[in-house]
N, C-alpha and C positions, 0 to 999 in steps of 0.2 A: 504494500500500500504506500502511496505517496501523498503529500500534501497537494490539495487541489484548490485553486483560487478561481471562483466563479465571478464573472462580471462582464463588462463591455470594454473593449480595448481603448476606446476614445474617452472613457470616463477618467477625469483627473484624479479622483479618489482611488480608483483601481490602479492607475499609473503609480501613485505614491505607494500603495501597498505592494505592488510588484517590485518597485525599487527597494523598499524596506526589506523584503525577503531576499532579494539579490545581494544587498549589502551585507547581509548576515550569512550568506552562503546556503540559504535554505532552498534545496531543490524542490521544485513544484511544477505542477502542470497547470496551465491556464486554460480555462473553459470559457470561451466567448459566447455569451447568449445569442448574439446576432449571427455568428457563423455556425455554431454548434447546436443551437436551440436550447430550450430549457428542459432539463431532464425531469420528467413528471414525477418520478419516484423521489428524487432529491427534493423537489419543490414540496411535495407532501410532507416529507420529514422536516423541512425547514418551517413549514407552517405549524406543524405539531410542536416543535421545539421552541420556536421563538414567538409564536402567535401571529396571526395574519396582520394585526395592526403594526407590528414591527417589520414584517417582510415587505409590505407595500410601502414604497417610497412616495409619500404624499408631498414631499418637498421638491421633488424633481420636475423637470420640464415635461416629461411624458404625462405625469399625473395632471399637471396644470392644463395641459392641452385637451384632456378628455372633457366631454360635455358633462354638465351637472347630473344628468340622468345616469350616465355610466358610472360616475363617481359614487352617486347615491345608491347604486345597486350593489356596491361592495359592502356587505354587512356581516359576513362570516367567512370562515375558511374556504368553503366551497365556492362562493362567489369571488373571493380574492384569487383562488387558484385559476378560475376561468379567465379572469382579467389578466393575470400575470402570464399565463400561457400564450395569450393573444398579444400581450404588450410586454415583452421581456425587459424593456428599459424601465418599467415601473417597479422592478425588483430592487430593493435596497442593496447597495454594493459597497464593498465586495462581500461575498459569502466565502468562507474558507472552511474546508474540511481538512483538519490537520492530520498528520500521519499517526498521531496517538488517539484518534477517534473524536477529539473535541471538534465543535463547530463554533464559529464566530460570525457575527454579522456586523458590517461596518468596519471602518478602519480607525482605530485609536491606538497609536503606537505605545502609549503608556499602559494600555491594558492587554496588549498582545504579549503572550508568553510563549516562547518557543518550546517545542517538545524537549524535555530534558532540563527545563528551567533556565535556558539561556536568556 
């Protein structure tokens, strides 16, 4: 198993997270939602673990561009999942599945702990 960082290549936060991992020599695989799609099983796990409210990026451009009816229809994990599969850029980024099995959402270098406590 390897660390996998999920996101969108053009996202500034994802770029910072990838640079942070590279600076520390953390080997990882990058999964680009736009090129590789959203893995439905992973999305289900993220929604269970973090809650749909945290996985949906309501501060991003994609969310703000959605009409009010579409935004208002997102009221639970099932409706969030449908929206995120159709609009991958509305997923909060980055999502990381670490080699030790932990998952994190968002990038906060002060809170990220490398496997082995580095």
